[in-house]
N, C-alpha and C positions, 0 to 999 in steps of 0.2 A: 502494501500500499505505498510505504514514504518512496518508492521509485516514482510508482506513478504520479505521485504529488510532487516529487522533484522535476520528472520530466515536464508536467502540464506548467511548473514554473518555470522551467528555461525555455520552453515553447513560447510561451508569454513575452516574455522578454524580447527574445528572438524579433516577435512581429513588432512590439512598440520600438525596438532598434530602425527596425525596416520600416517604420510609421513615422517617427519622429522626423527626421528630414523632409518627406514630402510635407506635412502640416508647416514645418519651417518654410518650407519654399513658399507656400500660401500665404503663409502670414508675410513673408517678405513683398509680394506681388500686391496682397492685399491694403497693406499699413504702408508700403511703400518706405520700408526700413531696411536695414542691413542686415547680414547675418547675424552678426553678435545681437543685435536688438531685438531680433525674433526669438530666439536663445533665450535671451532676459526673459522678453514679453510670456513667453512660454512656461517656462521653467518656474518663474516666480507667480504664475497663476495657479486658482483655486482648481481648474480643469485639468490642471498637469497634475495636482495631489491625487485628481479623482484618477485620470486615465494612469497612472502608477499602480492603482489597484486591478489585479486581474477581475476579482469580482462586477466590478462597477459596469463590464463590457465595452466601454468606451474604445476601446481599440477596434471595435468590429466597426466604426465609422468611418466614413471617408476623411480623408485628408481636409475636405472643403467644408464637410460638416462640422469637423474639429474647430477649422479656423473660423465659424460662422458661430461656434458656441464661445471662442475666446473672443471675438470681436463682442459678442452680447456682454459678457463680464467685463471686461473693460468698457464699455460704453454703459453698462446699468448699473455694475456691482453684483450682478445675478446672472446666473444660467438656470433656464428652461431645458433642463434636460428631456432628451425624447423617450417615449418609452419605452421602445426597444433597446435602450441602453440601461 
């Protein structure tokens, strides 16, 4: 059972490592910021604290959808999570 849990966690980390650069590119385009600023916006966000958790299932969302959630957080201070997340 522990082996399965370790596999699930490592698989999630892999997905997150592939997803984050795509989200960063979306942030750079939408907010007209450089890569460093985009990383700061994402990593300091409430959204990212939720994205880090496999159980939230936010990693199922597209980079564009995640960018929109981040923009909502930055503009309103809150996030309306989709029901499937």
